[in-house]
Backbone as CSV, one residue per row, in Angstrom:
resi,resn,N_x,N_y,N_z,CA_x,CA_y,CA_z,C_x,C_y,C_z
1,UNK,19.870,3.000,-6.182,19.328,2.326,-5.280,18.842,0.712,-4.962
2,UNK,18.811,0.363,-4.300,18.739,-0.895,-3.968,17.433,-1.221,-3.303
3,UNK,16.347,-1.692,-3.347,15.481,-2.352,-3.173,14.885,-3.651,-3.520
4,UNK,13.461,-3.950,-2.570,12.910,-5.110,-2.520,11.573,-4.671,-2.562
5,UNK,11.048,-5.064,-3.667,9.321,-5.546,-3.585,8.919,-6.736,-2.783
6,UNK,8.028,-6.565,-1.692,7.238,-7.782,-1.539,5.807,-7.257,-1.882
7,UNK,5.308,-8.626,-1.923,3.731,-8.626,-2.156,2.893,-9.870,-1.228
8,UNK,2.169,-9.305,-0.457,1.495,-9.873,0.025,0.155,-10.697,-0.208
9,UNK,0.232,-11.607,0.084,-0.889,-12.520,-0.759,-1.854,-13.745,0.174
10,UNK,-3.305,-13.848,0.411,-4.140,-14.597,1.088,-5.391,-14.883,0.674
11,UNK,-5.746,-16.128,0.833,-6.665,-16.507,-0.098,-8.153,-16.124,0.532
12,UNK,-7.655,-15.841,1.336,-9.152,-15.837,2.362,-9.386,-14.736,1.702
13,UNK,-10.777,-14.248,1.014,-11.396,-12.745,0.877,-12.380,-13.021,0.592
14,UNK,-13.244,-12.064,1.257,-15.123,-12.542,2.086,-15.820,-11.922,0.348
15,UNK,-15.135,-11.079,-0.127,-16.549,-10.690,-1.487,-15.342,-11.309,-2.735
16,UNK,-14.552,-11.591,-2.660,-13.813,-12.268,-3.835,-12.702,-13.691,-3.486
17,UNK,-13.645,-14.491,-3.198,-12.820,-15.977,-2.626,-12.428,-16.059,-3.738
18,UNK,-10.463,-16.794,-3.279,-9.506,-17.439,-3.958,-8.994,-15.818,-5.370
19,UNK,-8.940,-14.830,-4.894,-8.503,-13.484,-4.922,-7.250,-13.349,-5.803
20,UNK,-5.714,-14.095,-5.131,-4.911,-14.082,-5.537,-4.776,-15.025,-6.763
21,UNK,-5.220,-15.736,-6.966,-5.197,-17.180,-8.447,-6.239,-16.568,-9.423
22,UNK,-6.898,-15.171,-8.852,-8.140,-15.567,-10.192,-7.624,-14.951,-11.486
23,UNK,-8.052,-15.611,-12.654,-7.953,-15.134,-13.788,-7.863,-14.286,-14.764
24,UNK,-6.386,-13.166,-14.632,-6.880,-11.825,-15.895,-5.720,-12.189,-17.130
25,UNK,-6.745,-12.385,-18.079,-5.759,-12.904,-19.377,-4.747,-14.289,-19.233
26,UNK,-5.131,-15.342,-18.812,-4.142,-15.861,-18.593,-3.772,-16.554,-17.761
27,UNK,-3.441,-15.336,-16.922,-2.219,-15.313,-16.037,-3.004,-15.065,-14.552
28,UNK,-2.727,-15.921,-13.033,-3.697,-15.423,-11.803,-3.180,-14.211,-11.599
29,UNK,-3.816,-13.299,-10.497,-3.964,-11.673,-10.461,-2.422,-11.382,-9.786
30,UNK,-1.769,-12.815,-8.933,-1.027,-12.425,-7.953,0.366,-12.302,-8.762
31,UNK,0.334,-12.860,-10.330,1.372,-12.963,-11.157,1.870,-11.633,-11.456
32,UNK,0.208,-11.504,-12.296,0.168,-10.281,-12.906,0.919,-8.415,-12.059
33,UNK,0.504,-8.837,-10.644,1.204,-8.182,-9.660,2.970,-8.152,-9.564
34,UNK,3.073,-9.163,-9.620,4.764,-8.964,-9.586,5.417,-8.611,-10.831
35,UNK,4.593,-9.404,-11.930,5.342,-8.827,-13.281,5.128,-7.429,-13.397
36,UNK,4.296,-6.668,-13.306,4.071,-4.764,-13.485,5.408,-5.011,-12.380
37,UNK,5.185,-5.285,-11.206,6.319,-4.653,-9.910,7.676,-4.911,-10.290
38,UNK,7.743,-6.067,-10.907,8.871,-6.368,-12.114,9.986,-5.259,-13.140
39,UNK,9.284,-4.449,-12.991,9.443,-3.345,-14.064,9.922,-1.861,-13.761
40,UNK,9.634,-2.176,-11.942,9.850,-0.958,-11.337,11.643,-0.831,-10.475
41,UNK,11.941,-1.489,-10.941,13.606,-1.320,-10.982,14.259,-2.302,-9.418
42,UNK,13.040,-2.625,-9.074,13.877,-3.481,-7.868,14.868,-4.709,-7.751
43,UNK,15.498,-4.875,-7.076,16.626,-5.946,-6.738,16.005,-6.923,-7.177
44,UNK,14.784,-7.254,-6.451,14.274,-8.471,-6.235,12.415,-7.838,-5.836
45,UNK,11.586,-9.185,-6.360,10.195,-9.277,-6.432,9.934,-10.790,-6.349
46,UNK,9.261,-10.425,-4.732,8.671,-12.048,-3.775,7.751,-11.688,-3.291
47,UNK,6.881,-12.890,-3.768,5.149,-12.760,-3.131,5.466,-13.513,-1.550
48,UNK,4.876,-13.114,-0.584,4.651,-13.517,0.611,3.315,-14.458,0.403
49,UNK,3.105,-15.399,0.436,1.450,-16.140,0.407,1.284,-17.017,2.074
50,UNK,0.080,-17.213,1.797,-0.176,-18.152,3.013,-1.066,-19.236,2.628
51,UNK,-0.509,-19.621,0.940,-1.159,-20.798,0.834,-0.878,-21.415,-0.053
52,UNK,-0.134,-23.005,-0.150,0.701,-23.263,-0.849,0.213,-23.392,-2.343
53,UNK,-0.903,-23.170,-2.594,-1.594,-23.201,-3.962,-0.684,-21.895,-4.576
54,UNK,-0.969,-20.457,-3.775,-0.238,-19.073,-4.051,1.249,-20.053,-4.467
55,UNK,1.595,-20.362,-3.373,3.352,-20.406,-4.129,3.122,-21.138,-5.239
56,UNK,2.684,-22.150,-5.450,3.157,-23.197,-6.582,2.871,-21.957,-7.736
57,UNK,1.285,-21.780,-8.419,0.850,-20.773,-8.856,1.934,-19.863,-9.633
58,UNK,2.878,-18.924,-8.758,3.823,-17.830,-8.592,4.833,-18.844,-9.334
59,UNK,4.978,-19.829,-8.315,6.422,-20.651,-8.927,6.724,-21.455,-10.709
60,UNK,5.484,-21.305,-11.017,5.013,-21.880,-12.070,5.063,-21.144,-13.509
61,UNK,5.357,-19.433,-12.723,5.208,-18.533,-14.166,6.514,-17.618,-13.764
62,UNK,7.316,-18.389,-13.138,8.599,-17.576,-12.588,8.998,-16.487,-11.780
63,UNK,7.817,-16.827,-10.898,7.529,-15.515,-9.526,8.188,-16.255,-8.656
64,UNK,9.344,-15.067,-8.027,9.402,-16.194,-6.609,8.625,-15.689,-4.891
65,UNK,8.112,-16.588,-4.249,7.405,-16.956,-3.753,7.777,-17.470,-2.089
66,UNK,7.495,-17.351,-1.107,7.245,-17.775,0.519,6.744,-18.008,0.641
67,UNK,6.225,-19.317,1.352,5.159,-20.050,2.475,4.999,-19.086,3.517
68,UNK,4.397,-18.159,4.799,4.329,-17.795,5.339,3.495,-18.354,6.380
69,UNK,2.725,-17.655,7.333,2.451,-18.213,8.397,0.726,-17.630,7.651
70,UNK,-0.595,-18.666,7.979,-2.058,-18.395,8.110,-2.556,-17.550,9.029
71,UNK,-1.922,-16.981,9.968,-2.090,-16.527,11.422,-2.182,-15.304,11.076
72,UNK,-1.402,-14.923,9.907,-0.963,-13.000,10.371,-2.318,-12.289,10.201
73,UNK,-1.976,-11.123,11.335,-2.987,-10.739,11.562,-2.850,-8.892,10.407
74,UNK,-2.169,-9.261,9.666,-1.866,-7.957,8.698,-1.112,-8.309,7.307
75,UNK,-1.353,-7.700,6.518,-0.203,-7.792,5.211,1.237,-7.446,5.689
76,UNK,1.105,-6.281,6.879,2.637,-5.598,7.599,3.038,-7.257,7.921
77,UNK,2.402,-7.736,8.781,2.845,-9.092,9.533,3.155,-9.974,8.810
78,UNK,2.904,-10.222,7.377,3.109,-10.887,6.743,4.917,-11.116,6.500
79,UNK,4.644,-9.287,5.531,5.966,-9.070,5.257,6.930,-9.094,6.040
80,UNK,6.502,-8.326,7.425,7.581,-8.610,8.985,8.291,-9.716,8.847
81,UNK,7.755,-11.632,8.651,7.780,-12.466,8.479,8.814,-13.019,7.258
82,UNK,8.667,-12.389,6.256,9.688,-12.351,4.898,10.999,-12.116,4.948
83,UNK,10.643,-10.445,5.576,11.981,-10.385,5.716,12.615,-11.550,6.650
84,UNK,12.173,-11.580,7.428,13.130,-12.594,8.150,13.288,-13.553,7.107
85,UNK,12.789,-14.171,6.782,12.555,-15.302,6.294,13.734,-14.758,4.630
86,UNK,14.213,-13.870,4.065,14.819,-13.300,3.669,16.374,-12.784,3.715
87,UNK,16.149,-12.180,4.988,17.690,-11.795,5.902,17.681,-10.583,5.082
88,UNK,16.273,-10.379,5.272,16.373,-8.568,4.922,16.136,-7.760,6.509
89,UNK,17.133,-6.570,6.946,17.391,-6.241,7.626,17.985,-4.618,7.812
90,UNK,17.346,-3.830,8.542,18.720,-2.534,8.858,17.918,-1.461,8.291
91,UNK,18.965,-0.962,7.469,18.473,0.367,6.081,18.144,-0.396,5.018
92,UNK,18.039,-1.890,4.818,17.241,-2.940,3.218,15.920,-2.358,2.804
93,UNK,15.604,-1.573,2.373,14.427,-0.945,1.418,13.817,-2.017,1.260
94,UNK,12.322,-2.080,1.561,11.594,-2.695,1.246,10.153,-1.716,0.371
95,UNK,9.533,-2.803,-0.415,8.177,-2.273,-1.287,7.366,-2.413,-1.411
96,UNK,5.835,-2.440,0.051,4.756,-3.339,0.360,4.009,-3.021,-1.017
97,UNK,4.268,-4.011,-1.654,2.755,-3.186,-3.191,1.546,-5.150,-3.226
98,UNK,0.839,-4.575,-2.488,-0.399,-5.082,-2.350,-1.250,-6.028,-3.671
99,UNK,-1.180,-7.275,-3.079,-1.613,-8.727,-4.197,-2.772,-8.425,-5.230
100,UNK,-3.152,-7.362,-4.895,-4.656,-6.818,-5.960,-4.671,-6.151,-6.109
101,UNK,-3.343,-5.506,-6.797,-3.379,-4.453,-7.452,-2.533,-4.530,-9.114
102,UNK,-3.123,-5.400,-9.866,-2.684,-5.860,-11.055,-2.164,-4.163,-12.182
103,UNK,-2.787,-3.205,-11.581,-2.399,-2.243,-12.724,-1.675,-1.236,-12.127
104,UNK,-0.990,-1.584,-10.980,-0.269,-0.571,-10.354,0.604,0.106,-11.317
105,UNK,1.648,1.174,-10.576,2.055,2.167,-12.026,3.587,1.778,-11.088
106,UNK,4.528,1.302,-11.941,5.619,0.954,-11.769,6.532,1.940,-11.302
107,UNK,6.308,3.049,-11.836,7.193,4.178,-11.384,6.322,5.177,-10.161
108,UNK,5.406,4.503,-9.276,5.190,5.100,-8.394,5.848,4.296,-7.368
109,UNK,6.219,2.734,-7.124,7.060,1.852,-6.759,8.082,2.555,-6.446
110,UNK,8.771,2.697,-7.554,10.022,2.915,-7.743,10.518,5.052,-6.495
111,UNK,9.338,5.623,-6.939,9.108,7.123,-6.753,8.977,6.639,-5.075
112,UNK,8.223,5.653,-4.224,8.679,5.363,-2.820,9.635,4.796,-2.791
113,UNK,10.325,4.515,-3.332,11.383,4.015,-2.369,12.808,4.587,-2.306
114,UNK,12.626,5.734,-3.682,13.516,6.629,-3.802,13.439,7.723,-2.751
115,UNK,12.006,7.908,-2.230,11.613,9.003,-1.309,12.246,9.018,0.316
116,UNK,12.247,7.548,0.299,12.562,7.093,1.261,14.377,6.578,1.791
117,UNK,14.482,6.889,0.172,16.275,6.739,0.775,16.633,8.163,1.124
118,UNK,16.022,9.363,-0.102,16.529,10.703,0.181,15.992,11.063,1.446
119,UNK,14.897,10.120,2.709,14.551,10.898,3.884,15.352,10.140,5.322
120,UNK,16.976,9.743,5.385,16.911,9.194,5.969,16.362,9.308,7.966
121,UNK,15.886,10.397,8.072,15.152,10.586,8.716,13.543,9.684,8.968
122,UNK,13.174,9.934,8.451,12.435,8.881,8.462,12.188,7.274,8.031
123,UNK,11.099,6.451,8.249,11.485,4.940,8.581,10.786,4.357,7.334
124,UNK,9.300,5.110,7.241,8.505,4.707,5.447,8.077,5.878,5.024
125,UNK,8.028,5.453,3.761,7.249,6.340,2.504,5.935,6.110,2.477
126,UNK,5.053,6.830,1.533,3.739,6.509,1.371,3.568,7.430,0.043
127,UNK,2.676,7.010,-0.637,2.376,8.060,-1.399,-0.234,8.632,-1.260
128,UNK,0.063,9.571,-2.270,-1.199,10.172,-2.138,-1.173,11.325,-2.901
129,UNK,-2.382,11.600,-3.550,-2.857,12.571,-4.789,-3.954,13.732,-3.773
130,UNK,-3.951,14.613,-4.716,-5.167,15.711,-4.487,-6.617,15.343,-4.811
131,UNK,-7.610,15.568,-3.795,-8.391,15.251,-3.884,-9.486,16.591,-5.023
132,UNK,-9.883,15.972,-5.634,-10.731,17.020,-6.307,-12.256,16.876,-6.191
133,UNK,-12.741,16.246,-5.658,-14.583,15.679,-5.385,-14.709,16.154,-3.946
134,UNK,-15.931,16.604,-3.521,-16.448,17.085,-2.619,-16.718,15.371,-1.613
135,UNK,-17.071,14.836,-2.595,-17.883,13.583,-2.345,-17.135,12.531,-1.354
136,UNK,-15.355,12.379,-2.426,-14.598,11.443,-2.274,-13.910,12.363,-0.501
137,UNK,-14.112,13.920,-1.008,-13.379,13.832,0.579,-14.158,14.093,1.552
138,UNK,-15.521,13.834,1.878,-16.228,13.944,2.640,-16.024,12.023,3.340
139,UNK,-16.186,11.369,1.965,-16.294,9.232,2.188,-15.248,8.955,2.960
140,UNK,-15.798,8.419,4.018,-15.075,7.737,4.630,-14.345,6.681,5.341
141,UNK,-14.485,5.691,3.734,-13.490,4.986,3.029,-12.257,5.485,1.845
142,UNK,-12.412,7.008,2.045,-11.085,7.401,0.818,-10.304,7.922,2.231
143,UNK,-9.182,7.579,2.218,-8.143,7.637,3.803,-7.119,9.483,2.874
144,UNK,-7.984,10.310,4.433,-6.989,11.115,4.173,-5.495,11.013,4.527
145,UNK,-4.932,12.357,3.958,-3.708,12.629,4.799,-2.908,14.156,4.974
146,UNK,-3.082,14.552,5.784,-2.170,16.048,6.215,-1.226,15.685,6.233
147,UNK,0.632,16.897,5.859,2.054,16.711,5.528,1.715,17.879,6.151
148,UNK,3.266,17.778,6.802,4.253,18.966,7.056,4.926,19.837,5.390
149,UNK,5.774,21.067,5.959,6.048,21.654,4.782,6.945,20.301,3.847
150,UNK,7.600,19.559,4.629,8.622,18.712,4.159,8.016,17.652,3.511
151,UNK,6.405,17.558,3.893,6.344,16.762,3.236,5.932,14.946,3.582
152,UNK,6.218,15.523,5.115,5.429,14.266,6.283,4.792,14.220,6.216
153,UNK,4.358,12.906,6.865,2.903,12.878,7.120,2.548,13.083,8.700
154,UNK,1.219,14.158,8.883,1.271,14.573,10.328,-0.065,13.502,10.598
155,UNK,-0.651,13.280,9.610,-2.195,12.587,10.411,-2.421,11.858,9.163
156,UNK,-3.326,10.756,9.107,-4.430,10.044,8.605,-5.106,9.849,9.132
157,UNK,-7.018,9.933,8.030,-7.675,10.263,9.137,-9.129,9.357,7.521
158,UNK,-9.777,8.866,8.288,-11.295,9.102,7.273,-12.151,10.111,7.817
159,UNK,-11.699,10.826,7.979,-12.743,12.411,8.502,-12.123,12.934,7.286
160,UNK,-12.678,14.090,7.039,-11.975,15.124,5.678,-11.560,15.810,6.551
161,UNK,-10.064,16.269,6.438,-8.964,16.396,7.039,-8.307,17.194,5.809
162,UNK,-7.325,18.278,6.293,-8.179,19.677,7.043,-9.429,19.782,6.818
163,UNK,-10.277,20.166,7.633,-11.353,21.178,7.281,-11.651,22.419,7.462
164,UNK,-12.448,22.825,6.176,-12.223,24.212,6.704,-13.152,24.767,6.512
165,UNK,-12.256,25.383,7.943,-13.588,25.763,8.740,-14.399,27.279,8.056
166,UNK,-13.570,28.195,7.756,-14.158,29.499,7.442,-15.267,29.326,5.833
167,UNK,-14.580,28.302,5.465,-15.495,27.766,4.444,-16.897,26.951,4.016
168,UNK,-17.163,26.416,5.779,-17.893,25.872,5.982,-18.969,27.046,6.363
169,UNK,-18.442,27.808,7.056,-19.792,28.769,7.495,-20.190,29.766,6.657
170,UNK,-19.136,29.588,5.809,-19.749,30.661,4.228,-20.896,29.922,3.296
171,UNK,-20.939,28.523,3.790,-21.738,27.635,3.255,-20.707,27.104,1.524
172,UNK,-19.720,27.231,1.591,-18.757,26.828,0.602,-18.636,25.367,0.782
173,UNK,-17.904,24.998,-0.863,-18.301,23.241,-0.631,-16.664,23.398,0.452
174,UNK,-16.817,22.148,1.239,-16.139,21.533,2.224,-14.316,21.382,1.892
175,UNK,-14.356,21.662,0.296,-12.787,21.146,0.059,-12.241,21.943,0.680
176,UNK,-11.624,22.267,1.161,-10.203,23.650,1.570,-9.589,24.231,0.579
177,UNK,-8.675,25.592,0.589,-8.663,26.021,-0.507,-6.492,25.405,-0.839
178,UNK,-6.576,24.711,-0.368,-5.318,23.851,-1.220,-5.755,22.870,-0.878
179,UNK,-4.955,22.121,-1.651,-5.091,20.547,-2.030,-5.677,19.181,-0.580
180,UNK,-6.812,19.648,-0.726,-6.828,17.681,0.398,-6.000,16.687,0.092
181,UNK,-5.051,15.797,0.546,-4.613,14.552,-0.032,-5.420,12.810,-0.034
182,UNK,-5.547,12.400,-0.791,-6.426,11.103,-0.835,-4.886,10.181,-0.529
183,UNK,-4.861,9.581,0.439,-3.740,8.287,0.630,-3.981,7.208,0.006
184,UNK,-2.514,6.822,-1.117,-2.833,5.785,-1.701,-2.057,4.189,-0.933
185,UNK,-2.324,3.700,-0.368,-1.966,1.803,-0.046,-0.558,1.341,-0.583
186,UNK,0.154,2.463,-0.857,1.571,1.877,-0.782,2.673,2.632,-0.079
187,UNK,3.368,1.076,-0.026,4.811,1.537,1.347,5.720,1.485,0.983
188,UNK,6.550,2.189,1.689,7.933,1.832,1.257,8.583,1.935,2.905
189,UNK,9.564,0.692,3.484,9.515,0.578,4.591,11.628,0.444,4.314
190,UNK,11.801,0.719,5.827,13.254,-0.001,5.868,12.950,-1.019,6.865
191,UNK,13.676,-2.250,5.970,13.717,-3.432,7.120,13.402,-3.890,8.155
192,UNK,14.179,-3.052,9.668,14.274,-2.992,10.545,12.988,-2.352,11.176
193,UNK,12.471,-1.538,10.563,11.288,-0.534,10.890,10.007,-1.970,10.621
194,UNK,9.959,-2.643,10.179,9.151,-3.729,8.699,9.242,-5.064,10.357
195,UNK,9.538,-5.023,10.459,10.659,-6.479,11.306,10.186,-6.100,12.509
196,UNK,10.152,-4.938,12.863,9.408,-4.449,14.327,8.175,-4.449,14.402
197,UNK,7.403,-4.190,13.902,5.977,-4.024,13.605,5.442,-4.922,14.478
198,UNK,5.224,-6.545,14.681,4.537,-6.917,15.284,4.252,-7.226,16.385
199,UNK,5.737,-6.894,17.005,5.754,-6.218,18.711,5.223,-5.024,18.928
200,UNK,4.718,-4.207,18.021,4.478,-2.968,18.481,2.874,-3.117,19.069
201,UNK,2.085,-3.013,20.005,1.227,-3.010,20.387,0.643,-1.703,19.304
202,UNK,-1.290,-2.657,19.188,-1.788,-1.602,18.189,-2.126,-0.098,19.004
203,UNK,-2.179,1.205,18.258,-1.900,2.724,18.687,-3.327,2.652,18.927
204,UNK,-3.642,3.373,19.731,-5.887,3.898,20.384,-6.133,4.199,18.794
205,UNK,-5.409,5.524,18.353,-5.901,6.118,16.958,-5.723,4.880,16.100
206,UNK,-4.581,4.038,15.906,-4.897,3.295,14.534,-6.450,1.902,14.854
207,UNK,-7.163,1.947,16.479,-7.774,1.054,16.659,-9.108,1.898,16.536
208,UNK,-9.244,2.821,16.680,-10.190,4.206,16.800,-10.494,3.878,14.852
209,UNK,-9.563,4.410,14.200,-9.704,4.589,12.577,-9.835,3.448,11.678
210,UNK,-8.672,2.294,12.343,-8.777,1.151,12.047,-7.800,1.601,10.697
211,UNK,-6.896,2.129,10.718,-5.643,2.422,10.049,-4.685,2.127,10.724
212,UNK,-3.725,1.167,10.004,-2.531,0.740,10.557,-1.376,1.570,10.517
213,UNK,-1.449,2.778,9.713,-0.400,3.030,9.465,-0.093,4.124,10.583
214,UNK,-1.337,4.383,11.381,-0.868,5.569,12.461,-0.390,4.952,13.633
215,UNK,0.332,3.203,13.583,0.497,2.763,14.849,2.243,3.532,14.426
216,UNK,2.619,3.256,13.408,4.301,4.380,13.699,3.947,5.658,14.242
217,UNK,3.590,6.321,13.336,3.341,7.440,13.585,3.268,7.836,15.149
218,UNK,2.153,7.067,15.531,1.374,6.572,17.557,3.188,6.767,18.176
219,UNK,4.407,5.217,17.753,5.275,5.180,18.126,6.357,6.449,18.213
220,UNK,6.136,7.641,17.478,6.926,8.448,16.682,7.751,8.184,15.661
221,UNK,7.658,7.125,14.784,8.042,6.857,13.241,7.942,8.319,12.495
222,UNK,8.614,8.256,11.632,8.213,9.789,10.613,8.120,9.089,9.574
223,UNK,6.936,9.608,8.166,6.670,8.950,7.083,6.151,9.985,6.031
224,UNK,7.059,10.175,4.933,7.633,10.598,3.521,6.482,10.507,3.100
225,UNK,5.625,11.095,2.584,4.870,11.375,2.008,4.762,12.064,-0.123
226,UNK,4.879,10.631,-0.834,5.311,11.153,-2.155,4.031,11.332,-2.399
227,UNK,3.766,12.907,-3.461,2.659,13.606,-3.776,2.743,13.419,-5.251
228,UNK,1.929,12.637,-5.803,1.841,12.336,-7.487,0.676,12.919,-8.207
229,UNK,0.727,13.552,-9.262,-0.328,14.376,-9.820,-1.396,13.031,-10.870
230,UNK,-1.099,11.961,-10.460,-1.600,10.867,-11.515,-2.849,10.220,-10.120
231,UNK,-3.759,10.186,-10.578,-4.462,8.850,-9.759,-4.373,7.598,-10.190
232,UNK,-4.272,6.888,-9.673,-3.706,5.537,-9.612,-4.968,4.774,-10.139
233,UNK,-4.664,3.549,-10.917,-6.153,2.770,-10.751,-6.242,2.056,-9.798
234,UNK,-7.929,1.564,-10.201,-8.679,1.002,-8.479,-7.457,-0.255,-8.319
235,UNK,-7.226,-1.149,-7.435,-7.871,-2.206,-7.288,-8.721,-3.113,-6.960
236,UNK,-8.435,-4.584,-6.859,-9.477,-5.717,-7.003,-10.172,-6.127,-6.109
237,UNK,-11.556,-5.475,-5.439,-12.093,-6.016,-4.277,-12.954,-7.237,-4.513
238,UNK,-13.514,-6.647,-5.760,-15.082,-7.291,-5.913,-15.026,-8.083,-7.567
239,UNK,-16.101,-8.634,-7.389,-15.936,-9.203,-8.959,-16.304,-8.472,-9.859
240,UNK,-17.123,-7.231,-9.825,-17.197,-6.019,-10.761,-15.598,-5.409,-11.208
241,UNK,-15.107,-5.255,-9.927,-13.412,-4.916,-10.228,-12.994,-5.823,-10.747
242,UNK,-13.105,-7.336,-10.441,-12.062,-8.093,-11.742,-12.690,-8.147,-13.663
243,UNK,-13.660,-7.590,-13.479,-14.840,-7.461,-14.790,-13.909,-7.061,-15.637
244,UNK,-13.735,-5.806,-14.725,-13.193,-4.328,-15.034,-12.356,-4.583,-15.652
245,UNK,-11.118,-5.337,-14.991,-9.412,-5.322,-15.282,-9.489,-6.293,-16.332
246,UNK,-9.908,-7.518,-16.179,-9.916,-8.161,-17.711,-10.193,-7.809,-18.255
247,UNK,-11.178,-6.757,-18.738,-11.436,-6.010,-20.424,-10.387,-5.402,-20.210
248,UNK,-9.746,-4.251,-19.063,-8.530,-3.501,-20.142,-7.622,-4.592,-20.307
249,UNK,-7.271,-6.434,-19.844,-5.869,-6.616,-20.291,-6.491,-6.782,-21.640
250,UNK,-7.931,-7.805,-21.985,-7.859,-7.979,-23.437,-8.427,-7.340,-24.165
251,UNK,-8.791,-5.675,-23.818,-9.041,-4.887,-25.311,-10.617,-4.923,-25.569
């Protein structure tokens, strides 16, 4: 199996300015992400950046990087441009790894790519894990996914889905009798699907839920879901997150 890892990185961050270049034990965060992703068995690992400073930082540490436009509305739009620059198209497999995930599990990256290759009827693959905490189930910041019997996504939502009607009536915990699934924001795409993404209008469901992946379902694309038993390490969104990750790298 041959796949590429693309890492979108942009400087603008309201909670953590210049986040891609934040130092983690002597290396910029985006370089840490690329190094980790490089152990997943990818054909190539490329950072798609919106700022020349990110490109220069990557190249100084032996990481390939592309300069993309600054006005992209989302990471998927940025990766669509990166696919064009790299000449990726058709059935080429691309895994989108977020640039603020220095603790990403390489096995999860390869599992998503393998799942998409194994399901030619799907255009996208992603991952999820079981929710065991009722507070997470109710939390709108925790995105949930429900699947069909072939583990293809039926819907993503910030709402607690599936809702256990009879359990709620009996005053029991809201967690359903079979595992509810928390979506993990890691995606594998067929390059043709990713390159087509910017031309697709935002879907009404996507706008209501503020979940970009619903655009694919709205268009009739199928999304395969890899269910992992392991809860992934959290990414870096805040200065507190950065401090936590720094401690892990320095021991």
